[in-house]
C-alpha angles and dihedrals in degrees: 000000000000120000123242120256110267096247091053089050092049092050091050090052090047090051094050092047095045093043085059095048098259122133117241130196134176103228093179131014113209130171109339095215105040116001118130119245126227115200120208112191117195112202133204088274089056090244121139128239113194123202123188127181123249137169126245124215093275092051095252117141119246130159130255128199103222096183096047114212121027115291142192111289091242091061092053091047092050089052090050091051096052091049091050089051090058095040122022090187091072118111122212121202131182128208120191111202127154090219092051091237115167100196093214116146099202120080119279120215116236 
């Protein structure tokens, strides 16, 4: 099954987040058709949770947490900046949600 264009996927994530009362921002816009998306979530304690897409052994997308536990926002921003230096097609979005929900529908690694 072909994947959605990135801009459509981002709009769907925005819709899910905003429907539940969260704020959603596009921090960096990458390739509209095939750019990867980094998702930063700011929780009620103002800590950042970072999610990056990876592929499992069957080629299905799932989400990894490269920084592990929630971190200071500056650390998440630094990670995003480094990734964008390597790949300018990457998107970065931010969700602000008191409960720290990410609104991703694919599995998230623990």
